[in-house]
N, C-alpha and C positions, 0 to 999 in steps of 0.2 A: 359371544360369551366371554367375560373377563378371564384373563389367563389364570388368576388365582382361584377361580371357581372350579370345583371338581365336577366331572360328568358322572362318574360312578364312584362308589365307595365299597371297600371291603367291610361289610356290616358286622361280621363276626367270623372268627376262625380259630381252629386249634389243630394241633398235630399229635400223632402218636406213631408208634412203630412196634413191629415184632421182629423176629430174627431175619425176615426176608424183605419186608417192605416198610416204607415210611408213608404215611397218609396224612394229607391236609384236607380237612373238611371245613366248609364255611358257606357264607352267603355274600353275594355281591348285589349292591343296590343301585338302580338307575336314579340319579338325582336330577335328570333333565325332564323337559316337558315333551320329549319325543322318544319313540322306540329306538333302541340301540341294537344293531345287528353284530354278530360275531364277537361278543364279549369274551375275551380270553383272560384267564387267570394264570399267572406264572409264579412258581415258588422257586426261590433260590436258596440253596443249602450251603451253610458255611460251618467251619469247625470252630473250636473254642477260641482260637486266635483271630477269627473273623476271615479266614482264608476260604476262598471259593472251593466248593466241592463239585456241585452239579446243579442243574435246574431242570424242571419239568413243568408242563402246562396242560391245561384243559380248557374247553369252552364251557361257559355257564350252561346249565341244563336248559334254561328257557331261552329261545331264540326266535324272534327278537325279545329283548328284555324291555318290557313296557314301562312307561314313565311312573316313577314312584314305587315300582315293584322290586322285590328281591328274588334272586334265583340261587338255588344251592349249587355248589361245585365240589368236586372230589379230585384231588391231584394225587397220583400214586407214583412213588419212586422206589428204586431198589435201595434197600437200607444199607447205609455205610455206618459202622460204629463210630466214626469220627463226626457224624452229624450232631451239631450242638445247637445251632440256631437256624431259623428259617425266616425269610422275608417273603411277603406276598404283595404282588402288584397286579393291576388289571389294565387292559387296554381294549379298544373295540375298533371294529372296521373289518370289511370283507374284501377290500381291494388288495390283491396280492402283489401289485406293483409298487404302490405307495406304502410307506410305513404305517403301522397301526396308529390310530389317533388316540389321544386322551390318556396318556400314562397317568395312572391314578394315584395310588397311595402305597407307600412302602410301610409295612407294619411288621417289625421284627418281633420274634418271640424266641425264647430260649427253652430248651428242654434239659432238665437236670438228669444226669445219669447217675448221680449219687443215691 
């Protein structure tokens, strides 16, 4: 598979928060012609200046994620009032020794506190 071709895509996502938690909900899509196991979605939280705050992750609901299909995901974090932007990426693979394969797409979004 060419290096510039993505294996999965973050099909859609959004985030919200209350006084205790920040939640990212979305869908991840398998762009390959084979099932993908262990699709993990990671959310990285940054402040208004783009400084790292924290990150959290979850596995896609469907495992394996079949070719051409999408799976929902929900990532929950403790809310920090400094959270201003989030980025979402996905990777897949179940081998705990080797790094996860196929870092996917970074899609930032900002949340306005005004």
